[in-house]
C-alpha angles and dihedrals in degrees: 000000000000091000091050091051092049090050091054091047093051093048091049092050088078091062102043115108115001110254119254095246096043119099145060107231132201108248094222088059098039091113086084091063100040093096092055091044093052093050086060091050110272112152106190135075134253088255090060088058100042131009131146095196100047135036110273141165093277086070091063095050121086136191099232115215091329093285107062144033130245137178132223110233105173142043088248096061098263110169131199122201136145126297088235092051089054091038096105090052094047093046092047090057092045124101133160089264092045105032101176090166091062101030103028128232131252123174110218093204141002092273092061096054110113123234117225118208111222096014115120142160130217127209119199114246096180145321126215138173113254100173094116090048090054093045088051091058107272116133124229089235090057094047090049092048092053094048093050089056091060097081148357113284095008118160123185141182138178113228131191123233124197091009095306102317084118132030123200130192115220117195118194138177111226124212113196099184104081118156134196112242106168143353129176121230112283088246085068102029092043100023112166094019116206092339092068098029109124090003134121133237087055131181102181121138091207102179142108133182127234136169131218118223128197138173124274089277092055090250127133116276141169115260113293132158084231094062120107134212113283118255107220126211088226137005131185122260114230118232121203094181091104134221138269135190113289096024116137118257131188128189122204116189152095110293110196112208140354132165105201099150103042119126129245093268090063096047092048090054090050096047101037105030119009104045098040091050093050093044091054093046093050093045088062094049094046091053091057097046093043092054093049092049090050091053100045131036092204091054089048092063096038092055101033095103094040091051092048093049092047094046101045097066090034093065095037091058090053091055091045092055092049091046096050092047091049093049092043086227095172093055090047092053091046089054092047091049090050089057091046091051090053090049094045098043094097094038108086093194091059108023095090100043101096090045089051092049091048091051091048092052091046090052099047111024094090096051091046091049090053090053092049088050091054092047091054094045131017096023090058092066097115096200087060093046092052090050088054093050090047091051090053089050093050097048115122091236094055112108112241093242091048091048090052091049094051094046090051091051090049092050091050090053089067088068086077099035122103113181096210093051092044091050090054092046093050091053093046094053095042088057091044091053091052091049094058103025117097110237092239091055097048105121110254094218091053092046089051094052092051096043091052088065096041100241143020089257093052091047095052089049087051093049096051094040102051107023117109086215096067090095141025091244104049102061098049095079096037119119121233088252091056093047092048089056096041117122092234090053091049090049088051094052090048096055107026118121109260093177098065130249113339116236114245092241134037088234091059092065104119091235090057101032093058088070093050093065096065089034092060091050088050092049091054091054096042097044105040094161094059121099103226119202124178115260114258115268104165093280124129112279141173122220124175138194140124141268105275140154123215144215103261095182137350106305093358115110119183111212113222100246142055132197143206087269088072091052091055093048090056096040109125120167089197093063117064097215092050100040099108120197115273087238091066090047089052092048090054094045094052095030087228095160095137113198089348092072111116132184111234126161092350097306137092110247142133122254114239113176141358142195129235137176097238117134107241141159141175110320091041086086105121094018117148115252107212134196126225090283096051094254122142113257102159147347118251115229113152152001130238113266092246088054100061095094087066089099086072104021127014115212109193094199094062112012110106136163121219124224136182109239109245088228093064089045090054093045092052091049092047106036104024100030095035087220100127090149088074091054090053089046087061089056096256118131118224 
């Protein structure tokens, strides 16, 4: 009995209290964390971080495209973000003749900056708690509508915190004219490719440069040659002083998704079912795309963005599984829940909660898993997706202007559509679906389509031989009757999601999430020493920490910085992802670094990347990494592979975020891109 109690206490020790560097805090409530931040070296005030009456740091942070973060770094609306955040835009403008992915792109003047249809940035105007208003009877829809009437280009949302125990209104101003200014070659911006992704040491110059444009009144406007650079309320000053181990770091950005408070049932599902299934299925798709890219330079460009999007989560999930296993997270959760049960036993309002959660998971996990399987397989067949979009465009209730817009988007999709690759992918995912789908759950419509052709192979051949969606030309003259009977349309109908959009996490299914609201209330009563922060949900957050290495393995300490010397050591002209530009080789050979030369370890070099202890996740890509004075010292872009479980459990001994050092960014812009004027625009003298 004593041994069992000791085991439980040891497991619980990892939870109590929350570690100083753990957490993603709402900026309007950051006053509660200022003391801890100052203890680590922060020199400013909460008003410097967030203010609705005066310009503050929040005015220099942008939600980039709805999926990344960026930072404004000049008085003319210049924005830095990650190369992988701007990748779709860079790839869209790339052709065999103008291969910006391989050679990079640098606008020499404002007229050469490239517009990007559909790309936007949002800047937070304010956030406010509206829990009381909703409880009093106001609807989120009405609150949002009223907020969006307050100004031109306003966009708003009401977001849940702590599973709905609090509701916050976020009001943004959206700018829709965002132009590509510069991007390094992919062999810098994506150096190391999938091999180095999520890995330390890292040598990736993961940055790209954009500019926000507005009308003559500095208001949001659709793209127009008459628009002028946006004049921000605040932009970040760039610091070239460098960093050293122990220095304070702060990240200000839009983290996308964490699950810090889920129960052992949810962790078990992620570790043992969801992640392994998705890893296997994506491994199969990546093998097909990778081989096709290797064989054909045109396909390499066409599928560059698709490959990157598939591979990023694929490798993250692998690290997540390893991390959860290493930390024994399921057992920790079970021990924590046992303690909670004991505490809640004599509290009728809380005593049933874990039982209710367990029952909800048991009732809904299989159906959720099937939907995840469909999303990773049959719903990725692009010819069917295009058919569904075309059906929406051709509906009688679709406005003519919207129809034209949708058909234009569909036509553009064929720029990155290779029938041979898509045929191989369709066969792959249909086979993968059959491997994991229980026979009793196999969709009857899909089964009928396949059986009509005799086999999966014959069905895929039929699909890509007869469908009008197999090329950009063949569907344009088709009648509505022909499209309705098209094999791709029939496939779309057979695999479409009839249950609505799938929540990102199993725990966010309404039937399960309803129990997390009282469970969170109970946890806050039960565990009063724990610092509770709301899970990430793509709203603006502050996280803080310091520059730090970590012990990767017994006797193996990873220092928190890398240099250009490591790039040269990995340089390999025979491998696309490691074939650096000749200009970078020449800079290294001659040590012609100019003002970017730095003495480190007794040699003249250039810093490239650094590690810090900030709590980050997807969406923090492109976030500014700031020093104690709020100056830009780097751009966040990744976590170490052994950190990816931090969405569920944050381990302060090993969880590290990876940033590209701003000095390397500036050197590449200046010495490789020859765009020193951008460096000077950021207020840095050459």
